FILUM-212217 format. One record per residue (C-alpha): x, y, z; chain; residue in one letter. Coordinates in Angstrom, 2 decimals, always signed. Example, Ala and Ser with C-alpha at 12.3 -4.5 7.8 and 13.67 -1.06 7.14 Angstrom:
<sites>
SITE      east     north        up   chain   resn
SITE    +12.30     -4.50     +7.80       A      A
SITE    +13.67     -1.06     +7.14       A      S
</sites>
This chain:
<sites>
SITE      east     north        up   chain   resn
SITE     +0.00     +0.00     +0.00       A      X
SITE     +1.29     +3.47     -0.90       A      X
SITE     +1.96     +5.47     +2.24       A      X
SITE     -0.56     +8.25     +2.81       A      X
SITE     +0.89    +11.73     +3.12       A      X
SITE     -0.64    +13.79     +5.91       A      X
SITE     -0.19    +17.21     +7.48       A      X
SITE     -0.88    +18.31    +11.05       A      X
SITE     -2.36    +21.75    +11.62       A      X
SITE     -1.93    +22.81    +15.25       A      X
SITE     +1.08    +21.89    +17.40       A      X
SITE     -0.39    +22.41    +20.86       A      X
SITE     -0.97    +20.42    +24.05       A      X
SITE     -2.74    +17.38    +22.60       A      X
SITE     -1.17    +17.30    +19.14       A      X
SITE     +1.99    +15.66    +20.49       A      X
SITE     -0.06    +12.52    +21.22       A      X
SITE     -1.33    +12.56    +17.65       A      X
SITE     +2.21    +12.86    +16.30       A      X
SITE     +3.39     +9.92    +18.40       A      X
SITE     +0.49     +7.84    +17.10       A      X
SITE     +1.11     +8.79    +13.46       A      X
SITE     +4.71     +7.66    +13.87       A      X
SITE     +3.48     +4.24    +15.06       A      X
SITE     +1.01     +3.68    +12.20       A      X
SITE     +2.02     +1.82     +9.07       A      X
SITE     +0.66     +3.26     +5.84       A      X
SITE     +0.62     +6.93     +6.82       A      X
SITE     +3.03     +9.64     +7.90       A      X
SITE     +2.96    +13.34     +8.69       A      X
SITE     +5.09    +15.10     +6.08       A      X
SITE     +4.32    +18.70     +7.09       A      X
SITE     +3.13    +20.67    +10.10       A      X
SITE     +1.49    +24.06    +10.50       A      X
SITE     +1.12    +26.39    +13.50       A      X
SITE     +0.88    +30.16    +13.77       A      X
SITE     +3.31    +30.01    +16.71       A      X
SITE     +6.82    +29.45    +15.27       A      X
SITE     +8.16    +28.19    +18.59       A      X
SITE     +5.51    +25.48    +19.02       A      X
SITE     +6.01    +24.55    +15.38       A      X
SITE     +9.78    +24.30    +15.92       A      X
SITE     +9.46    +22.12    +19.03       A      X
SITE     +7.12    +19.60    +17.38       A      X
SITE     +9.06    +19.66    +14.12       A      X
SITE    +12.34    +18.89    +15.85       A      X
SITE    +10.85    +16.26    +18.14       A      X
SITE     +9.35    +14.32    +15.24       A      X
SITE    +11.80    +15.13    +12.46       A      X
SITE     +9.36    +17.10    +10.28       A      X
SITE    +11.24    +19.70     +8.23       A      X
SITE     +8.36    +21.06     +6.14       A      X
SITE     +6.81    +23.69     +8.40       A      X
SITE     +4.26    +26.43     +7.82       A      X
SITE     +2.64    +29.26     +9.77       A      X
SITE     -0.23    +29.69     +7.30       A      X
SITE     -2.64    +26.88     +6.36       A      X
SITE     -3.32    +28.31     +2.91       A      X
SITE     +0.42    +28.14     +2.15       A      X
SITE     +0.49    +24.55     +3.40       A      X
SITE     -2.29    +23.47     +1.05       A      X
SITE     -0.75    +25.36     -1.86       A      X
SITE     +2.71    +23.85     -1.41       A      X
SITE     +1.97    +20.25     -0.39       A      X
SITE     +0.37    +17.26     -2.09       A      X
SITE     -1.66    +15.67     +0.73       A      X
SITE     -3.80    +12.57     +1.22       A      X
SITE     -5.27    +13.94     +4.47       A      X
SITE     -4.97    +16.69     +7.04       A      X
SITE     -5.22    +16.33    +10.83       A      X
SITE     -6.66    +19.50    +12.37       A      X
SITE     -5.67    +19.91    +16.03       A      X
SITE     -6.28    +23.62    +16.54       A      X
SITE     -8.73    +25.36    +18.88       A      X
SITE    -12.41    +25.11    +18.07       A      X
SITE    -12.89    +28.58    +16.60       A      X
SITE    -10.59    +27.81    +13.67       A      X
SITE    -12.08    +24.42    +12.78       A      X
SITE    -14.72    +25.54    +10.30       A      X
SITE    -12.46    +27.70     +8.08       A      X
SITE     -9.76    +25.02     +8.10       A      X
SITE    -12.17    +22.17     +7.32       A      X
SITE    -13.76    +24.19     +4.52       A      X
SITE    -10.30    +25.06     +3.18       A      X
SITE     -9.35    +21.38     +3.13       A      X
SITE    -12.64    +20.46     +1.44       A      X
SITE    -12.03    +23.10     -1.25       A      X
SITE     -8.66    +21.46     -1.93       A      X
SITE    -10.20    +17.95     -2.00       A      X
SITE     -8.19    +16.85     +1.06       A      X
SITE     -9.80    +14.39     +3.55       A      X
SITE    -10.01    +15.74     +7.11       A      X
SITE     -9.69    +14.30    +10.60       A      X
SITE    -10.64    +17.05    +13.07       A      X
SITE    -10.10    +17.37    +16.82       A      X
SITE    -13.05    +17.94    +19.15       A      X
SITE    -14.87    +20.11    +20.07       A      X
SITE    -15.77    +19.80    +16.41       A      X
SITE    -17.30    +23.27    +16.07       A      X
SITE    -18.45    +26.28    +18.15       A      X
SITE    -22.09    +25.68    +17.21       A      X
SITE    -24.26    +22.97    +15.70       A      X
SITE    -24.81    +25.27    +12.71       A      X
SITE    -21.06    +25.42    +12.09       A      X
SITE    -20.81    +21.64    +12.42       A      X
SITE    -23.59    +21.13     +9.87       A      X
SITE    -21.85    +23.52     +7.47       A      X
SITE    -18.55    +21.63     +7.81       A      X
SITE    -20.22    +18.29     +7.14       A      X
SITE    -22.04    +19.76     +4.15       A      X
SITE    -18.84    +21.25     +2.71       A      X
SITE    -17.02    +17.91     +2.86       A      X
SITE    -20.01    +16.02     +1.48       A      X
SITE    -20.28    +18.46     -1.45       A      X
SITE    -16.56    +18.07     -2.15       A      X
SITE    -16.77    +14.29     -1.79       A      X
SITE    -14.02    +14.12     +0.84       A      X
SITE    -14.12    +12.01     +4.03       A      X
SITE    -14.49    +13.82     +7.35       A      X
SITE    -13.87    +12.19    +10.73       A      X
SITE    -14.02    +13.66    +14.24       A      X
SITE    -11.22    +12.75    +16.63       A      X
SITE    -13.57    +11.42    +19.36       A      X
SITE    -11.17     +9.55    +21.59       A      X
SITE    -13.16     +8.11    +24.52       A      X
SITE    -15.27     +5.57    +22.61       A      X
SITE    -12.04     +4.22    +21.10       A      X
SITE    -10.48     +3.39    +24.47       A      X
SITE     -9.94     -0.36    +24.70       A      X
SITE    -12.00     -0.73    +27.94       A      X
SITE    -14.97     +0.96    +26.22       A      X
SITE    -14.50     -1.26    +23.19       A      X
SITE    -14.49     -4.27    +25.55       A      X
SITE    -17.88     -3.18    +26.93       A      X
SITE    -19.23     -2.90    +23.38       A      X
SITE    -17.90     -6.39    +22.58       A      X
SITE    -19.59     -7.81    +25.70       A      X
SITE    -22.85     -6.16    +24.67       A      X
SITE    -22.53     -7.49    +21.11       A      X
SITE    -22.00    -11.02    +22.45       A      X
SITE    -25.68    -11.10    +23.48       A      X
SITE    -24.74    -12.28    +26.96       A      X
SITE    -26.96     -9.72    +28.73       A      X
SITE    -29.71     -9.59    +26.11       A      X
SITE    -31.31     -6.32    +25.07       A      X
SITE    -30.13     -3.43    +27.26       A      X
SITE    -32.82     -1.31    +28.92       A      X
SITE    -30.73     +0.94    +31.21       A      X
SITE    -27.29     +2.49    +31.22       A      X
SITE    -25.26     +4.78    +33.43       A      X
SITE    -22.06     +6.25    +32.02       A      X
SITE    -20.15     +8.18    +34.65       A      X
SITE    -17.04    +10.35    +34.83       A      X
SITE    -16.58    +11.82    +38.30       A      X
SITE    -13.23    +13.24    +39.39       A      X
SITE    -11.47    +15.91    +41.38       A      X
SITE     -8.46    +16.01    +39.05       A      X
SITE     -6.98    +19.44    +38.32       A      X
SITE     -7.42    +19.69    +34.56       A      X
SITE     -6.90    +23.46    +34.60       A      X
SITE     -3.17    +23.48    +35.33       A      X
SITE     -2.37    +21.84    +31.99       A      X
SITE     -5.17    +23.53    +30.04       A      X
SITE     -5.85    +26.88    +31.77       A      X
SITE     -8.24    +28.03    +29.03       A      X
SITE    -10.75    +25.47    +30.31       A      X
SITE    -11.36    +27.70    +33.35       A      X
SITE    -12.29    +30.75    +31.29       A      X
SITE    -15.11    +29.58    +29.00       A      X
SITE    -18.78    +29.93    +29.87       A      X
SITE    -19.17    +26.32    +28.76       A      X
SITE    -16.92    +23.74    +30.35       A      X
SITE    -17.65    +20.19    +31.39       A      X
SITE    -20.38    +19.25    +28.90       A      X
SITE    -18.52    +20.75    +25.94       A      X
SITE    -15.05    +19.47    +26.90       A      X
SITE    -15.73    +16.15    +28.65       A      X
SITE    -19.45    +15.44    +28.42       A      X
SITE    -19.31    +15.23    +24.64       A      X
SITE    -17.16    +12.11    +25.04       A      X
SITE    -19.47    +10.52    +27.60       A      X
SITE    -22.55    +11.34    +25.53       A      X
SITE    -20.84     +9.79    +22.50       A      X
SITE    -20.13     +6.62    +24.50       A      X
SITE    -23.81     +6.46    +25.41       A      X
SITE    -24.83     +6.65    +21.75       A      X
SITE    -22.15     +4.07    +20.90       A      X
SITE    -23.57     +1.61    +23.45       A      X
SITE    -27.32     +2.30    +23.48       A      X
SITE    -28.06     +3.97    +20.15       A      X
SITE    -29.48     +7.32    +19.15       A      X
SITE    -31.24     +9.59    +21.63       A      X
SITE    -34.75    +11.00    +21.19       A      X
SITE    -34.96    +13.34    +24.20       A      X
SITE    -32.64    +14.71    +26.89       A      X
SITE    -33.13    +16.38    +30.27       A      X
SITE    -30.16    +18.10    +31.94       A      X
SITE    -29.07    +19.78    +35.15       A      X
SITE    -25.76    +21.62    +35.66       A      X
SITE    -23.99    +23.50    +38.42       A      X
SITE    -20.65    +25.16    +39.21       A      X
SITE    -18.92    +24.07    +42.42       A      X
SITE    -15.48    +25.59    +41.78       A      X
SITE    -15.85    +29.39    +42.18       A      X
SITE    -12.60    +30.05    +40.29       A      X
SITE    -13.96    +28.90    +36.91       A      X
SITE    -16.50    +30.47    +34.56       A      X
SITE    -18.38    +27.40    +33.35       A      X
SITE    -20.19    +24.40    +34.79       A      X
SITE    -18.11    +21.65    +36.41       A      X
SITE    -20.98    +19.25    +37.22       A      X
SITE    -23.61    +17.96    +34.79       A      X
SITE    -26.26    +15.24    +34.94       A      X
SITE    -28.26    +14.15    +31.89       A      X
SITE    -31.20    +11.77    +31.55       A      X
SITE    -31.87    +10.39    +28.07       A      X
SITE    -34.47     +8.38    +26.21       A      X
SITE    -33.06     +6.21    +23.42       A      X
SITE    -34.83     +5.30    +20.18       A      X
SITE    -34.43     +1.61    +20.98       A      X
SITE    -36.32     +1.96    +24.25       A      X
SITE    -33.46     +2.18    +26.73       A      X
SITE    -33.00     +4.91    +29.33       A      X
SITE    -29.59     +6.25    +30.29       A      X
SITE    -28.01     +8.60    +32.81       A      X
SITE    -24.78    +10.44    +32.01       A      X
SITE    -23.11    +12.15    +34.94       A      X
SITE    -19.94    +14.22    +34.78       A      X
SITE    -18.07    +16.03    +37.54       A      X
SITE    -14.71    +17.69    +38.11       A      X
SITE    -15.72    +18.56    +41.68       A      X
SITE    -15.85    +15.03    +43.15       A      X
SITE    -13.10    +14.21    +45.63       A      X
SITE    -12.65    +10.46    +46.16       A      X
SITE    -10.33     +8.33    +48.26       A      X
SITE     -8.79     +6.93    +45.07       A      X
SITE     -8.79     +9.37    +42.16       A      X
SITE    -10.31     +7.62    +39.12       A      X
SITE     -9.17    +10.15    +36.48       A      X
SITE     -9.37     +9.65    +33.54       A      X
SITE    -11.55     +6.53    +33.73       A      X
SITE    -15.13     +6.30    +32.48       A      X
SITE    -17.29     +3.96    +34.58       A      X
SITE    -20.17     +2.10    +32.94       A      X
SITE    -23.25     +0.23    +34.11       A      X
SITE    -25.52     -1.56    +31.63       A      X
SITE    -28.60     -3.56    +32.57       A      X
SITE    -30.07     -5.97    +30.04       A      X
SITE    -32.98     -8.39    +29.94       A      X
SITE    -30.62    -11.29    +30.67       A      X
SITE    -27.84     -9.74    +32.74       A      X
SITE    -25.56     -6.81    +33.47       A      X
SITE    -22.24     -5.30    +32.45       A      X
SITE    -20.13     -3.28    +34.88       A      X
SITE    -16.91     -1.43    +34.04       A      X
SITE    -15.58     -0.43    +37.45       A      X
SITE    -12.66     +1.66    +38.67       A      X
SITE     -9.34     +0.02    +37.90       A      X
SITE    -10.61     -1.23    +34.52       A      X
SITE    -12.40     -4.20    +36.07       A      X
SITE    -15.06     -5.58    +33.74       A      X
SITE    -17.78     -7.85    +35.16       A      X
SITE    -20.33     -9.46    +32.87       A      X
SITE    -23.20    -11.38    +34.48       A      X
SITE    -25.43    -13.07    +31.95       A      X
SITE    -26.64    -16.25    +30.34       A      X
SITE    -23.36    -18.07    +30.99       A      X
SITE    -22.85    -16.89    +34.56       A      X
SITE    -20.42    -14.25    +35.76       A      X
SITE    -17.11    -13.46    +34.11       A      X
SITE    -14.62    -10.92    +35.48       A      X
SITE    -11.66     -9.59    +33.54       A      X
SITE     -9.01     -6.89    +33.58       A      X
SITE     -9.44     -4.65    +30.53       A      X
SITE     -6.67     -2.18    +31.38       A      X
SITE     -5.41     -0.34    +28.32       A      X
SITE     -1.86     -1.08    +27.20       A      X
SITE     +0.85     +1.40    +28.22       A      X
SITE     +2.38     +2.48    +24.91       A      X
SITE     +6.13     +3.32    +24.93       A      X
SITE     +5.42     +7.04    +24.55       A      X
SITE     +2.42     +7.13    +26.93       A      X
SITE     +2.29     +7.99    +30.62       A      X
SITE     -0.14     +7.15    +33.42       A      X
SITE     -2.90     +8.09    +34.02       A      X
SITE     -3.30     +9.45    +30.47       A      X
SITE     -2.43     +6.14    +28.81       A      X
SITE     -6.05     +5.13    +28.13       A      X
SITE     -6.61     +8.34    +26.16       A      X
SITE     -3.23     +8.12    +24.45       A      X
SITE     -3.86     +4.52    +23.41       A      X
SITE     -7.22     +5.51    +21.96       A      X
SITE     -5.54     +8.17    +19.78       A      X
SITE     -3.59     +5.38    +18.10       A      X
SITE     -6.80     +3.36    +17.60       A      X
SITE     -8.64     +6.35    +16.12       A      X
SITE     -5.91     +7.25    +13.66       A      X
SITE     -5.44     +3.64    +12.61       A      X
SITE     -9.19     +3.44    +11.92       A      X
SITE     -8.93     +6.62     +9.84       A      X
SITE     -6.11     +5.19     +7.73       A      X
SITE     -8.00     +1.91     +7.26       A      X
SITE    -11.11     +3.83     +6.15       A      X
SITE     -9.15     +5.95     +3.67       A      X
SITE     -7.57     +2.81     +2.26       A      X
SITE    -10.85     +0.88     +1.99       A      X
SITE    -13.22     +3.73     +1.15       A      X
SITE    -15.42     +3.00     +4.20       A      X
SITE    -17.14     +5.77     +6.16       A      X
SITE    -15.43     +6.29     +9.54       A      X
SITE    -17.40     +5.24    +12.63       A      X
SITE    -17.05     +8.76    +14.04       A      X
SITE    -17.65    +10.56    +10.76       A      X
SITE    -18.65    +14.20    +10.70       A      X
SITE    -22.23    +13.18     +9.87       A      X
SITE    -22.36    +10.76    +12.81       A      X
SITE    -20.86    +13.38    +15.12       A      X
SITE    -23.75    +15.75    +14.43       A      X
SITE    -25.92    +13.39    +16.50       A      X
SITE    -23.49    +13.62    +19.43       A      X
SITE    -23.05    +17.38    +18.99       A      X
SITE    -26.83    +17.77    +19.13       A      X
SITE    -26.79    +16.14    +22.57       A      X
SITE    -24.31    +18.76    +23.80       A      X
SITE    -26.52    +21.55    +22.53       A      X
SITE    -29.59    +19.86    +24.01       A      X
SITE    -27.86    +19.55    +27.38       A      X
SITE    -27.10    +23.27    +27.56       A      X
SITE    -30.58    +24.19    +26.35       A      X
SITE    -32.21    +21.75    +28.76       A      X
SITE    -30.13    +22.95    +31.71       A      X
SITE    -31.20    +26.54    +30.97       A      X
SITE    -34.90    +25.75    +30.47       A      X
SITE    -35.08    +22.85    +32.96       A      X
SITE    -37.31    +21.15    +30.37       A      X
SITE    -36.75    +18.03    +28.20       A      X
SITE    -35.30    +18.75    +24.76       A      X
SITE    -36.31    +16.78    +21.64       A      X
SITE    -33.21    +15.84    +19.65       A      X
SITE    -34.78    +15.41    +16.22       A      X
SITE    -35.69    +19.10    +16.07       A      X
SITE    -32.04    +20.09    +16.54       A      X
SITE    -30.87    +17.92    +13.64       A      X
SITE    -33.22    +19.40    +11.03       A      X
</sites>
């Protein structure tokens, strides 16, 4: 297979993980990088041996022949960059948050569809191997049809020291973290028809909400609760683990702290350790997220090679993005929000 030539736009905090993962993937490589900050560009370029460097994305597209672009900039720049890539016929994998608004997200999806180029959102949590293990257990039929789920991320971890901008936005936990947990819920239980939400701010030093609870009705008949908190102090800090409870007609699935998976179903009870592997360039406790970056990017390369639509395509992500918008609207109105209306 001819190696795919990619470029990375954005050399910030998280992009280093993406560069490590690209280096590990056969069939693709990053041949150029772009960042408006020459120093960040220099650091990443030297670390990963990339000599073709740009400060302007338009210059990058004009000078390079690319098979894809990986956009890892802040959310406000995503739409112009995605539309620029679409205009050049270059497939796009884009970091989350995908867009500032659902309207922007729809426009980005439409631009890529019109240009006939693939678009995938870099949603990392559903790609974590423990989450994939839960999906495999569900697919085995061991617990029958699920009727209830609780997907939980509760922590007291200081995420602001590494990403201080998170403390300044009016939107915080739903937009930054909850989008992952909501996506996991869709991944496990299917599309959502209505959502009710409550939010609060416990930490007085931040501008946005740091606690959110969402109740959802799923098209398949299941009910789920998604709860997120960065204000929960526990004896053993679980960050950055997502805990999952699924109840089915014939049994239950539990993903507990420490990556302990328990499946009780038709064949009895089976317990297993589904800890993610610690990649050579990863570090605890981030290794589950870092490992998922490799899985995501490998899936992207496989889809480009085979012509398949990515599992977390831009079109699919609109359904998760709508849940984020519904959560904020529902928290403000304290009324249930119908999802279908947001997707029209």
